[in-house]
N, C-alpha and C positions, 0 to 999 in steps of 0.2 A: 276737469273733475266731474264725475257723474254724481248726481244727487243720490245720497244713500237713504233708502227707505228703511225705517226701523223694522218693519215687518220682514223685509228681505234679510236684514242683519240677523234677526231672530231665527229665521229659517236656516240661514247659513250656519249659525252657532249650533242649532239642533242637529244639523247634518254632520257637522264635524264631531260633535259629542257622540252621536250614534256610531260614526265610523271608528272613533277611538275605542269605544266600548266593545264593538264587535271585534276589532283587532286584538284587544287584550284578551277577550273571551276565547277567541280562536287560538291564540298563542298559548294560553294556559291549558286549553284542552289538548293541543298537540304535545305540549311538554309532559302532561300527565300520561298521555297515551304512549309516548316514547319510553317513559319510565316503566310503565306497566309491561311494555313489550320487552324491555331489557331484563326486567325481573323474571318474565316468563322464559327467557332464553337460558337463565342460569340453571 
């Protein structure tokens, strides 16, 4: 077992949170873009 540093754990959690936030933001943007594109095709 490697000794886990609280600072390291905090950085890891922050990175994971940022990654999830970015992923959700990009997915929502792509979904809204696709909806707008389909509306424009009609």
